[in-house]
mmCIF file of the N, C-alpha and C atoms, coordinates in Angstrom:
data_MODEL
# 
_entry.id   MODEL 
# 
loop_
_atom_site.group_PDB 
_atom_site.id 
_atom_site.type_symbol 
_atom_site.label_atom_id 
_atom_site.label_alt_id 
_atom_site.label_comp_id 
_atom_site.label_asym_id 
_atom_site.label_entity_id 
_atom_site.label_seq_id 
_atom_site.pdbx_PDB_ins_code 
_atom_site.Cartn_x 
_atom_site.Cartn_y 
_atom_site.Cartn_z 
_atom_site.occupancy 
_atom_site.B_iso_or_equiv 
_atom_site.pdbx_formal_charge 
_atom_site.auth_seq_id 
_atom_site.auth_comp_id 
_atom_site.auth_asym_id 
_atom_site.auth_atom_id 
_atom_site.pdbx_PDB_model_num 
ATOM 1   N N  . MET A 1 1  ? 54.890  57.868 -2.879 1.00 0.00 ? 1  MET A N  1 
ATOM 2   C CA . MET A 1 1  ? 55.609  56.630 -2.642 1.00 0.00 ? 1  MET A CA 1 
ATOM 3   C C  . MET A 1 1  ? 56.976  56.938 -2.039 1.00 0.00 ? 1  MET A C  1 
ATOM 4   N N  . LYS A 1 2  ? 57.356  56.182 -1.010 1.00 0.00 ? 2  LYS A N  1 
ATOM 5   C CA . LYS A 1 2  ? 58.615  56.414 -0.313 1.00 0.00 ? 2  LYS A CA 1 
ATOM 6   C C  . LYS A 1 2  ? 59.764  55.741 -1.061 1.00 0.00 ? 2  LYS A C  1 
ATOM 7   N N  . ASP A 1 3  ? 60.916  56.334 -0.933 1.00 0.00 ? 3  ASP A N  1 
ATOM 8   C CA . ASP A 1 3  ? 62.117  55.785 -1.543 1.00 0.00 ? 3  ASP A CA 1 
ATOM 9   C C  . ASP A 1 3  ? 62.665  54.699 -0.633 1.00 0.00 ? 3  ASP A C  1 
ATOM 10  N N  . ASN A 1 4  ? 62.692  53.451 -1.093 1.00 0.00 ? 4  ASN A N  1 
ATOM 11  C CA . ASN A 1 4  ? 63.147  52.328 -0.272 1.00 0.00 ? 4  ASN A CA 1 
ATOM 12  C C  . ASN A 1 4  ? 64.644  52.379 -0.005 1.00 0.00 ? 4  ASN A C  1 
ATOM 13  N N  . ASN A 1 5  ? 65.416  53.034 -0.850 1.00 0.00 ? 5  ASN A N  1 
ATOM 14  C CA . ASN A 1 5  ? 66.851  53.119 -0.640 1.00 0.00 ? 5  ASN A CA 1 
ATOM 15  C C  . ASN A 1 5  ? 67.184  53.999 0.560  1.00 0.00 ? 5  ASN A C  1 
ATOM 16  N N  . PHE A 1 6  ? 66.277  54.876 0.922  1.00 0.00 ? 6  PHE A N  1 
ATOM 17  C CA . PHE A 1 6  ? 66.514  55.771 2.042  1.00 0.00 ? 6  PHE A CA 1 
ATOM 18  C C  . PHE A 1 6  ? 66.621  55.004 3.363  1.00 0.00 ? 6  PHE A C  1 
ATOM 19  N N  . TYR A 1 7  ? 65.874  53.904 3.487  1.00 0.00 ? 7  TYR A N  1 
ATOM 20  C CA . TYR A 1 7  ? 65.812  53.173 4.751  1.00 0.00 ? 7  TYR A CA 1 
ATOM 21  C C  . TYR A 1 7  ? 66.827  52.037 4.852  1.00 0.00 ? 7  TYR A C  1 
ATOM 22  N N  . ARG A 1 8  ? 67.604  51.795 3.826  1.00 0.00 ? 8  ARG A N  1 
ATOM 23  C CA . ARG A 1 8  ? 68.619  50.746 3.889  1.00 0.00 ? 8  ARG A CA 1 
ATOM 24  C C  . ARG A 1 8  ? 69.776  51.207 4.771  1.00 0.00 ? 8  ARG A C  1 
ATOM 25  N N  . ILE A 1 9  ? 70.264  50.292 5.553  1.00 0.00 ? 9  ILE A N  1 
ATOM 26  C CA . ILE A 1 9  ? 71.399  50.608 6.415  1.00 0.00 ? 9  ILE A CA 1 
ATOM 27  C C  . ILE A 1 9  ? 72.672  50.332 5.633  1.00 0.00 ? 9  ILE A C  1 
ATOM 28  N N  . LYS A 1 10 ? 73.460  51.354 5.447  1.00 0.00 ? 10 LYS A N  1 
ATOM 29  C CA . LYS A 1 10 ? 74.711  51.221 4.722  1.00 0.00 ? 10 LYS A CA 1 
ATOM 30  C C  . LYS A 1 10 ? 75.854  51.291 5.727  1.00 0.00 ? 10 LYS A C  1 
ATOM 31  N N  . PRO A 1 11 ? 76.839  50.410 5.575  1.00 0.00 ? 11 PRO A N  1 
ATOM 32  C CA . PRO A 1 11 ? 77.969  50.483 6.510  1.00 0.00 ? 11 PRO A CA 1 
ATOM 33  C C  . PRO A 1 11 ? 78.777  51.745 6.277  1.00 0.00 ? 11 PRO A C  1 
ATOM 34  N N  . LEU A 1 12 ? 79.113  52.394 7.358  1.00 0.00 ? 12 LEU A N  1 
ATOM 35  C CA . LEU A 1 12 ? 79.912  53.607 7.286  1.00 0.00 ? 12 LEU A CA 1 
ATOM 36  C C  . LEU A 1 12 ? 81.307  53.288 7.816  1.00 0.00 ? 12 LEU A C  1 
ATOM 37  N N  . TYR A 1 13 ? 82.300  53.441 6.977  1.00 0.00 ? 13 TYR A N  1 
ATOM 38  C CA . TYR A 1 13 ? 83.670  53.179 7.384  1.00 0.00 ? 13 TYR A CA 1 
ATOM 39  C C  . TYR A 1 13 ? 84.341  54.506 7.674  1.00 0.00 ? 13 TYR A C  1 
ATOM 40  N N  . MET A 1 14 ? 84.648  54.717 8.937  1.00 0.00 ? 14 MET A N  1 
ATOM 41  C CA . MET A 1 14 ? 85.231  55.987 9.335  1.00 0.00 ? 14 MET A CA 1 
ATOM 42  C C  . MET A 1 14 ? 86.696  56.075 8.921  1.00 0.00 ? 14 MET A C  1 
ATOM 43  N N  . PHE A 1 15 ? 87.417  54.940 8.981  1.00 0.00 ? 15 PHE A N  1 
ATOM 44  C CA . PHE A 1 15 ? 88.845  54.945 8.681  1.00 0.00 ? 15 PHE A CA 1 
ATOM 45  C C  . PHE A 1 15 ? 89.145  53.934 7.585  1.00 0.00 ? 15 PHE A C  1 
ATOM 46  N N  . SER A 1 16 ? 90.132  54.253 6.763  1.00 0.00 ? 16 SER A N  1 
ATOM 47  C CA . SER A 1 16 ? 90.579  53.300 5.755  1.00 0.00 ? 16 SER A CA 1 
ATOM 48  C C  . SER A 1 16 ? 91.515  52.281 6.417  1.00 0.00 ? 16 SER A C  1 
ATOM 49  N N  . LYS A 1 17 ? 91.845  51.211 5.677  1.00 0.00 ? 17 LYS A N  1 
ATOM 50  C CA . LYS A 1 17 ? 92.740  50.193 6.227  1.00 0.00 ? 17 LYS A CA 1 
ATOM 51  C C  . LYS A 1 17 ? 94.109  50.791 6.533  1.00 0.00 ? 17 LYS A C  1 
ATOM 52  N N  . GLY A 1 18 ? 94.585  51.663 5.685  1.00 0.00 ? 18 GLY A N  1 
ATOM 53  C CA . GLY A 1 18 ? 95.879  52.297 5.914  1.00 0.00 ? 18 GLY A CA 1 
ATOM 54  C C  . GLY A 1 18 ? 95.891  53.130 7.176  1.00 0.00 ? 18 GLY A C  1 
ATOM 55  N N  . GLN A 1 19 ? 94.809  53.852 7.428  1.00 0.00 ? 19 GLN A N  1 
ATOM 56  C CA . GLN A 1 19 ? 94.730  54.659 8.637  1.00 0.00 ? 19 GLN A CA 1 
ATOM 57  C C  . GLN A 1 19 ? 94.689  53.781 9.891  1.00 0.00 ? 19 GLN A C  1 
ATOM 58  N N  . ILE A 1 20 ? 93.978  52.664 9.817  1.00 0.00 ? 20 ILE A N  1 
ATOM 59  C CA . ILE A 1 20 ? 93.907  51.749 10.955 1.00 0.00 ? 20 ILE A CA 1 
ATOM 60  C C  . ILE A 1 20 ? 95.273  51.141 11.230 1.00 0.00 ? 20 ILE A C  1 
ATOM 61  N N  . VAL A 1 21 ? 95.976  50.702 10.170 1.00 0.00 ? 21 VAL A N  1 
ATOM 62  C CA . VAL A 1 21 ? 97.307  50.130 10.341 1.00 0.00 ? 21 VAL A CA 1 
ATOM 63  C C  . VAL A 1 21 ? 98.248  51.170 10.944 1.00 0.00 ? 21 VAL A C  1 
ATOM 64  N N  . PHE A 1 22 ? 98.201  52.398 10.426 1.00 0.00 ? 22 PHE A N  1 
ATOM 65  C CA . PHE A 1 22 ? 99.042  53.452 10.970 1.00 0.00 ? 22 PHE A CA 1 
ATOM 66  C C  . PHE A 1 22 ? 98.737  53.692 12.445 1.00 0.00 ? 22 PHE A C  1 
ATOM 67  N N  . GLY A 1 23 ? 97.465  53.760 12.805 1.00 0.00 ? 23 GLY A N  1 
ATOM 68  C CA . GLY A 1 23 ? 97.081  54.003 14.199 1.00 0.00 ? 23 GLY A CA 1 
ATOM 69  C C  . GLY A 1 23 ? 97.560  52.912 15.130 1.00 0.00 ? 23 GLY A C  1 
ATOM 70  N N  . VAL A 1 24 ? 97.427  51.657 14.713 1.00 0.00 ? 24 VAL A N  1 
ATOM 71  C CA . VAL A 1 24 ? 97.861  50.538 15.551 1.00 0.00 ? 24 VAL A CA 1 
ATOM 72  C C  . VAL A 1 24 ? 99.378  50.554 15.706 1.00 0.00 ? 24 VAL A C  1 
ATOM 73  N N  . LEU A 1 25 ? 100.097 50.726 14.598 1.00 0.00 ? 25 LEU A N  1 
ATOM 74  C CA . LEU A 1 25 ? 101.557 50.762 14.668 1.00 0.00 ? 25 LEU A CA 1 
ATOM 75  C C  . LEU A 1 25 ? 102.043 51.948 15.499 1.00 0.00 ? 25 LEU A C  1 
ATOM 76  N N  . PHE A 1 26 ? 101.406 53.094 15.336 1.00 0.00 ? 26 PHE A N  1 
ATOM 77  C CA . PHE A 1 26 ? 101.775 54.272 16.116 1.00 0.00 ? 26 PHE A CA 1 
ATOM 78  C C  . PHE A 1 26 ? 101.587 54.005 17.604 1.00 0.00 ? 26 PHE A C  1 
ATOM 79  N N  . ALA A 1 27 ? 100.459 53.403 17.988 1.00 0.00 ? 27 ALA A N  1 
ATOM 80  C CA . ALA A 1 27 ? 100.186 53.124 19.399 1.00 0.00 ? 27 ALA A CA 1 
ATOM 81  C C  . ALA A 1 27 ? 101.221 52.157 19.976 1.00 0.00 ? 27 ALA A C  1 
ATOM 82  N N  . ILE A 1 28 ? 101.584 51.127 19.199 1.00 0.00 ? 28 ILE A N  1 
ATOM 83  C CA . ILE A 1 28 ? 102.559 50.156 19.676 1.00 0.00 ? 28 ILE A CA 1 
ATOM 84  C C  . ILE A 1 28 ? 103.924 50.809 19.871 1.00 0.00 ? 28 ILE A C  1 
ATOM 85  N N  . VAL A 1 29 ? 104.386 51.551 18.853 1.00 0.00 ? 29 VAL A N  1 
ATOM 86  C CA . VAL A 1 29 ? 105.697 52.207 18.936 1.00 0.00 ? 29 VAL A CA 1 
ATOM 87  C C  . VAL A 1 29 ? 105.707 53.242 20.057 1.00 0.00 ? 29 VAL A C  1 
ATOM 88  N N  . PHE A 1 30 ? 104.603 53.985 20.208 1.00 0.00 ? 30 PHE A N  1 
ATOM 89  C CA . PHE A 1 30 ? 104.510 54.986 21.266 1.00 0.00 ? 30 PHE A CA 1 
ATOM 90  C C  . PHE A 1 30 ? 104.622 54.330 22.639 1.00 0.00 ? 30 PHE A C  1 
ATOM 91  N N  . ALA A 1 31 ? 103.929 53.205 22.842 1.00 0.00 ? 31 ALA A N  1 
ATOM 92  C CA . ALA A 1 31 ? 103.976 52.511 24.124 1.00 0.00 ? 31 ALA A CA 1 
ATOM 93  C C  . ALA A 1 31 ? 105.386 51.988 24.412 1.00 0.00 ? 31 ALA A C  1 
ATOM 94  N N  . ILE A 1 32 ? 106.068 51.482 23.387 1.00 0.00 ? 32 ILE A N  1 
ATOM 95  C CA . ILE A 1 32 ? 107.438 50.984 23.571 1.00 0.00 ? 32 ILE A CA 1 
ATOM 96  C C  . ILE A 1 32 ? 108.370 52.127 23.963 1.00 0.00 ? 32 ILE A C  1 
ATOM 97  N N  . ILE A 1 33 ? 108.257 53.262 23.287 1.00 0.00 ? 33 ILE A N  1 
ATOM 98  C CA . ILE A 1 33 ? 109.116 54.407 23.597 1.00 0.00 ? 33 ILE A CA 1 
ATOM 99  C C  . ILE A 1 33 ? 108.842 54.927 25.009 1.00 0.00 ? 33 ILE A C  1 
ATOM 100 N N  . ILE A 1 34 ? 107.576 55.003 25.389 1.00 0.00 ? 34 ILE A N  1 
ATOM 101 C CA . ILE A 1 34 ? 107.234 55.452 26.741 1.00 0.00 ? 34 ILE A CA 1 
ATOM 102 C C  . ILE A 1 34 ? 107.814 54.485 27.774 1.00 0.00 ? 34 ILE A C  1 
ATOM 103 N N  . GLY A 1 35 ? 107.748 53.176 27.499 1.00 0.00 ? 35 GLY A N  1 
ATOM 104 C CA . GLY A 1 35 ? 108.308 52.183 28.418 1.00 0.00 ? 35 GLY A CA 1 
ATOM 105 C C  . GLY A 1 35 ? 109.806 52.349 28.585 1.00 0.00 ? 35 GLY A C  1 
ATOM 106 N N  . PHE A 1 36 ? 110.527 52.562 27.473 1.00 0.00 ? 36 PHE A N  1 
ATOM 107 C CA . PHE A 1 36 ? 111.976 52.771 27.556 1.00 0.00 ? 36 PHE A CA 1 
ATOM 108 C C  . PHE A 1 36 ? 112.310 54.045 28.327 1.00 0.00 ? 36 PHE A C  1 
ATOM 109 N N  . MET A 1 37 ? 111.577 55.106 28.089 1.00 0.00 ? 37 MET A N  1 
ATOM 110 C CA . MET A 1 37 ? 111.841 56.362 28.790 1.00 0.00 ? 37 MET A CA 1 
ATOM 111 C C  . MET A 1 37 ? 111.552 56.222 30.288 1.00 0.00 ? 37 MET A C  1 
ATOM 112 N N  . TYR A 1 38 ? 110.512 55.490 30.634 1.00 0.00 ? 38 TYR A N  1 
ATOM 113 C CA . TYR A 1 38 ? 110.204 55.289 32.049 1.00 0.00 ? 38 TYR A CA 1 
ATOM 114 C C  . TYR A 1 38 ? 111.322 54.500 32.730 1.00 0.00 ? 38 TYR A C  1 
ATOM 115 N N  . ARG A 1 39 ? 111.783 53.435 32.081 1.00 0.00 ? 39 ARG A N  1 
ATOM 116 C CA . ARG A 1 39 ? 112.867 52.630 32.667 1.00 0.00 ? 39 ARG A CA 1 
ATOM 117 C C  . ARG A 1 39 ? 114.141 53.447 32.802 1.00 0.00 ? 39 ARG A C  1 
ATOM 118 N N  . LYS A 1 40 ? 114.368 54.338 31.840 1.00 0.00 ? 40 LYS A N  1 
ATOM 119 C CA . LYS A 1 40 ? 115.564 55.180 31.891 1.00 0.00 ? 40 LYS A CA 1 
ATOM 120 C C  . LYS A 1 40 ? 115.530 56.122 33.095 1.00 0.00 ? 40 LYS A C  1 
ATOM 121 N N  . ASP A 1 41 ? 114.360 56.636 33.423 1.00 0.00 ? 41 ASP A N  1 
ATOM 122 C CA . ASP A 1 41 ? 114.213 57.607 34.502 1.00 0.00 ? 41 ASP A CA 1 
ATOM 123 C C  . ASP A 1 41 ? 113.737 56.984 35.815 1.00 0.00 ? 41 ASP A C  1 
ATOM 124 N N  . LEU A 1 42 ? 113.780 55.663 35.945 1.00 0.00 ? 42 LEU A N  1 
ATOM 125 C CA . LEU A 1 42 ? 113.217 54.995 37.117 1.00 0.00 ? 42 LEU A CA 1 
ATOM 126 C C  . LEU A 1 42 ? 113.900 55.421 38.415 1.00 0.00 ? 42 LEU A C  1 
ATOM 127 N N  . LYS A 1 43 ? 115.219 55.552 38.402 1.00 0.00 ? 43 LYS A N  1 
ATOM 128 C CA . LYS A 1 43 ? 115.932 55.962 39.612 1.00 0.00 ? 43 LYS A CA 1 
ATOM 129 C C  . LYS A 1 43 ? 115.532 57.383 40.019 1.00 0.00 ? 43 LYS A C  1 
ATOM 130 N N  . LEU A 1 44 ? 115.369 58.244 39.035 1.00 0.00 ? 44 LEU A N  1 
ATOM 131 C CA . LEU A 1 44 ? 114.962 59.618 39.290 1.00 0.00 ? 44 LEU A CA 1 
ATOM 132 C C  . LEU A 1 44 ? 113.538 59.674 39.853 1.00 0.00 ? 44 LEU A C  1 
ATOM 133 N N  . HIS A 1 45 ? 112.636 58.826 39.319 1.00 0.00 ? 45 HIS A N  1 
ATOM 134 C CA . HIS A 1 45 ? 111.260 58.783 39.818 1.00 0.00 ? 45 HIS A CA 1 
ATOM 135 C C  . HIS A 1 45 ? 111.218 58.325 41.274 1.00 0.00 ? 45 HIS A C  1 
ATOM 136 N N  . LYS A 1 46 ? 112.020 57.316 41.601 1.00 0.00 ? 46 LYS A N  1 
ATOM 137 C CA . LYS A 1 46 ? 112.029 56.815 42.982 1.00 0.00 ? 46 LYS A CA 1 
ATOM 138 C C  . LYS A 1 46 ? 112.503 57.888 43.957 1.00 0.00 ? 46 LYS A C  1 
ATOM 139 N N  . HIS A 1 47 ? 113.402 58.748 43.507 1.00 0.00 ? 47 HIS A N  1 
ATOM 140 C CA . HIS A 1 47 ? 113.923 59.804 44.379 1.00 0.00 ? 47 HIS A CA 1 
ATOM 141 C C  . HIS A 1 47 ? 112.902 60.922 44.572 1.00 0.00 ? 47 HIS A C  1 
ATOM 142 N N  . HIS A 1 48 ? 112.274 61.376 43.494 1.00 0.00 ? 48 HIS A N  1 
ATOM 143 C CA . HIS A 1 48 ? 111.395 62.545 43.567 1.00 0.00 ? 48 HIS A CA 1 
ATOM 144 C C  . HIS A 1 48 ? 109.971 62.217 44.015 1.00 0.00 ? 48 HIS A C  1 
ATOM 145 N N  . PHE A 1 49 ? 109.494 61.011 43.742 1.00 0.00 ? 49 PHE A N  1 
ATOM 146 C CA . PHE A 1 49 ? 108.114 60.664 44.064 1.00 0.00 ? 49 PHE A CA 1 
ATOM 147 C C  . PHE A 1 49 ? 108.063 59.605 45.150 1.00 0.00 ? 49 PHE A C  1 
ATOM 148 N N  . LYS A 1 50 ? 108.799 59.825 46.227 1.00 0.00 ? 50 LYS A N  1 
ATOM 149 C CA . LYS A 1 50 ? 108.969 58.829 47.280 1.00 0.00 ? 50 LYS A CA 1 
ATOM 150 C C  . LYS A 1 50 ? 107.659 58.539 48.018 1.00 0.00 ? 50 LYS A C  1 
ATOM 151 N N  . GLY A 1 51 ? 106.869 59.528 48.380 1.00 0.00 ? 51 GLY A N  1 
ATOM 152 C CA . GLY A 1 51 ? 105.662 59.300 49.165 1.00 0.00 ? 51 GLY A CA 1 
ATOM 153 C C  . GLY A 1 51 ? 104.379 59.345 48.361 1.00 0.00 ? 51 GLY A C  1 
ATOM 154 N N  . SER A 1 52 ? 104.463 59.226 47.062 1.00 0.00 ? 52 SER A N  1 
ATOM 155 C CA . SER A 1 52 ? 103.273 59.406 46.225 1.00 0.00 ? 52 SER A CA 1 
ATOM 156 C C  . SER A 1 52 ? 102.284 58.256 46.360 1.00 0.00 ? 52 SER A C  1 
ATOM 157 N N  . LEU A 1 53 ? 102.740 57.066 46.767 1.00 0.00 ? 53 LEU A N  1 
ATOM 158 C CA . LEU A 1 53 ? 101.817 55.945 46.941 1.00 0.00 ? 53 LEU A CA 1 
ATOM 159 C C  . LEU A 1 53 ? 100.805 56.246 48.040 1.00 0.00 ? 53 LEU A C  1 
ATOM 160 N N  . TRP A 1 54 ? 101.247 56.871 49.124 1.00 0.00 ? 54 TRP A N  1 
ATOM 161 C CA . TRP A 1 54 ? 100.330 57.213 50.213 1.00 0.00 ? 54 TRP A CA 1 
ATOM 162 C C  . TRP A 1 54 ? 99.309  58.265 49.788 1.00 0.00 ? 54 TRP A C  1 
ATOM 163 N N  . VAL A 1 55 ? 99.736  59.191 48.954 1.00 0.00 ? 55 VAL A N  1 
ATOM 164 C CA . VAL A 1 55 ? 98.798  60.202 48.437 1.00 0.00 ? 55 VAL A CA 1 
ATOM 165 C C  . VAL A 1 55 ? 97.745  59.531 47.569 1.00 0.00 ? 55 VAL A C  1 
ATOM 166 N N  . LEU A 1 56 ? 98.165  58.581 46.732 1.00 0.00 ? 56 LEU A N  1 
ATOM 167 C CA . LEU A 1 56 ? 97.220  57.850 45.884 1.00 0.00 ? 56 LEU A CA 1 
ATOM 168 C C  . LEU A 1 56 ? 96.233  57.059 46.729 1.00 0.00 ? 56 LEU A C  1 
ATOM 169 N N  . LEU A 1 57 ? 96.721  56.362 47.738 1.00 0.00 ? 57 LEU A N  1 
ATOM 170 C CA . LEU A 1 57 ? 95.833  55.585 48.614 1.00 0.00 ? 57 LEU A CA 1 
ATOM 171 C C  . LEU A 1 57 ? 94.858  56.490 49.369 1.00 0.00 ? 57 LEU A C  1 
ATOM 172 N N  . ALA A 1 58 ? 95.322  57.642 49.825 1.00 0.00 ? 58 ALA A N  1 
ATOM 173 C CA . ALA A 1 58 ? 94.440  58.587 50.510 1.00 0.00 ? 58 ALA A CA 1 
ATOM 174 C C  . ALA A 1 58 ? 93.362  59.105 49.564 1.00 0.00 ? 58 ALA A C  1 
ATOM 175 N N  . PHE A 1 59 ? 93.732  59.390 48.328 1.00 0.00 ? 59 PHE A N  1 
ATOM 176 C CA . PHE A 1 59 ? 92.763  59.882 47.346 1.00 0.00 ? 59 PHE A CA 1 
ATOM 177 C C  . PHE A 1 59 ? 91.718  58.813 47.043 1.00 0.00 ? 59 PHE A C  1 
ATOM 178 N N  . ILE A 1 60 ? 92.151  57.570 46.844 1.00 0.00 ? 60 ILE A N  1 
ATOM 179 C CA . ILE A 1 60 ? 91.202  56.480 46.578 1.00 0.00 ? 60 ILE A CA 1 
ATOM 180 C C  . ILE A 1 60 ? 90.298  56.264 47.787 1.00 0.00 ? 60 ILE A C  1 
ATOM 181 N N  . GLY A 1 61 ? 90.862  56.339 48.986 1.00 0.00 ? 61 GLY A N  1 
ATOM 182 C CA . GLY A 1 61 ? 90.045  56.209 50.194 1.00 0.00 ? 61 GLY A CA 1 
ATOM 183 C C  . GLY A 1 61 ? 89.022  57.323 50.323 1.00 0.00 ? 61 GLY A C  1 
ATOM 184 N N  . PHE A 1 62 ? 89.408  58.549 49.990 1.00 0.00 ? 62 PHE A N  1 
ATOM 185 C CA . PHE A 1 62 ? 88.487  59.677 50.059 1.00 0.00 ? 62 PHE A CA 1 
ATOM 186 C C  . PHE A 1 62 ? 87.339  59.511 49.064 1.00 0.00 ? 62 PHE A C  1 
ATOM 187 N N  . ILE A 1 63 ? 87.656  59.092 47.842 1.00 0.00 ? 63 ILE A N  1 
ATOM 188 C CA . ILE A 1 63 ? 86.601  58.858 46.839 1.00 0.00 ? 63 ILE A CA 1 
ATOM 189 C C  . ILE A 1 63 ? 85.689  57.729 47.309 1.00 0.00 ? 63 ILE A C  1 
ATOM 190 N N  . GLY A 1 64 ? 86.279  56.671 47.893 1.00 0.00 ? 64 GLY A N  1 
ATOM 191 C CA . GLY A 1 64 ? 85.470  55.574 48.434 1.00 0.00 ? 64 GLY A CA 1 
ATOM 192 C C  . GLY A 1 64 ? 84.553  56.042 49.547 1.00 0.00 ? 64 GLY A C  1 
ATOM 193 N N  . LEU A 1 65 ? 85.043  56.935 50.393 1.00 0.00 ? 65 LEU A N  1 
ATOM 194 C CA . LEU A 1 65 ? 84.229  57.486 51.475 1.00 0.00 ? 65 LEU A CA 1 
ATOM 195 C C  . LEU A 1 65 ? 83.055  58.292 50.915 1.00 0.00 ? 65 LEU A C  1 
ATOM 196 N N  . ILE A 1 66 ? 83.304  59.087 49.899 1.00 0.00 ? 66 ILE A N  1 
ATOM 197 C CA . ILE A 1 66 ? 82.229  59.865 49.274 1.00 0.00 ? 66 ILE A CA 1 
ATOM 198 C C  . ILE A 1 66 ? 81.172  58.946 48.669 1.00 0.00 ? 66 ILE A C  1 
ATOM 199 N N  . VAL A 1 67 ? 81.608  57.884 47.989 1.00 0.00 ? 67 VAL A N  1 
ATOM 200 C CA . VAL A 1 67 ? 80.664  56.936 47.393 1.00 0.00 ? 67 VAL A CA 1 
ATOM 201 C C  . VAL A 1 67 ? 79.866  56.230 48.489 1.00 0.00 ? 67 VAL A C  1 
ATOM 202 N N  . ALA A 1 68 ? 80.534  55.833 49.571 1.00 0.00 ? 68 ALA A N  1 
ATOM 203 C CA . ALA A 1 68 ? 79.845  55.160 50.662 1.00 0.00 ? 68 ALA A CA 1 
ATOM 204 C C  . ALA A 1 68 ? 78.799  56.064 51.304 1.00 0.00 ? 68 ALA A C  1 
ATOM 205 N N  . ILE A 1 69 ? 79.136  57.322 51.513 1.00 0.00 ? 69 ILE A N  1 
ATOM 206 C CA . ILE A 1 69 ? 78.177  58.274 52.081 1.00 0.00 ? 69 ILE A CA 1 
ATOM 207 C C  . ILE A 1 69 ? 76.990  58.449 51.141 1.00 0.00 ? 69 ILE A C  1 
ATOM 208 N N  . LYS A 1 70 ? 77.249  58.523 49.867 1.00 0.00 ? 70 LYS A N  1 
ATOM 209 C CA . LYS A 1 70 ? 76.154  58.690 48.908 1.00 0.00 ? 70 LYS A CA 1 
ATOM 210 C C  . LYS A 1 70 ? 75.241  57.475 48.908 1.00 0.00 ? 70 LYS A C  1 
ATOM 211 N N  . VAL A 1 71 ? 75.800  56.281 48.980 1.00 0.00 ? 71 VAL A N  1 
ATOM 212 C CA . VAL A 1 71 ? 74.996  55.056 48.986 1.00 0.00 ? 71 VAL A CA 1 
ATOM 213 C C  . VAL A 1 71 ? 74.201  54.942 50.288 1.00 0.00 ? 71 VAL A C  1 
ATOM 214 N N  . ILE A 1 72 ? 74.812  55.290 51.406 1.00 0.00 ? 72 ILE A N  1 
ATOM 215 C CA . ILE A 1 72 ? 74.132  55.167 52.696 1.00 0.00 ? 72 ILE A CA 1 
ATOM 216 C C  . ILE A 1 72 ? 72.970  56.140 52.803 1.00 0.00 ? 72 ILE A C  1 
ATOM 217 N N  . PHE A 1 73 ? 73.161  57.371 52.390 1.00 0.00 ? 73 PHE A N  1 
ATOM 218 C CA . PHE A 1 73 ? 72.124  58.404 52.555 1.00 0.00 ? 73 PHE A CA 1 
ATOM 219 C C  . PHE A 1 73 ? 71.252  58.585 51.332 1.00 0.00 ? 73 PHE A C  1 
ATOM 220 N N  . LYS A 1 74 ? 71.224  57.597 50.468 1.00 0.00 ? 74 LYS A N  1 
ATOM 221 C CA . LYS A 1 74 ? 70.405  57.691 49.250 1.00 0.00 ? 74 LYS A CA 1 
ATOM 222 C C  . LYS A 1 74 ? 68.947  57.543 49.547 1.00 0.00 ? 74 LYS A C  1 
# 
């Protein structure tokens, strides 16, 4: 005879409520600190990363070209 308790689905809680609260609060505070640091260094970023938008657009275009070639020759 099979054990019926073996086949019952039991909820598995990976994190406690305290861990979830800590994780959410940590993520919020981390995002706020990153935002403040970015705003603080904004003038420096504009100076050092002047042409980076064109590099990003070229990279996205290259990936798009690869996808288009793959779809066409499939």
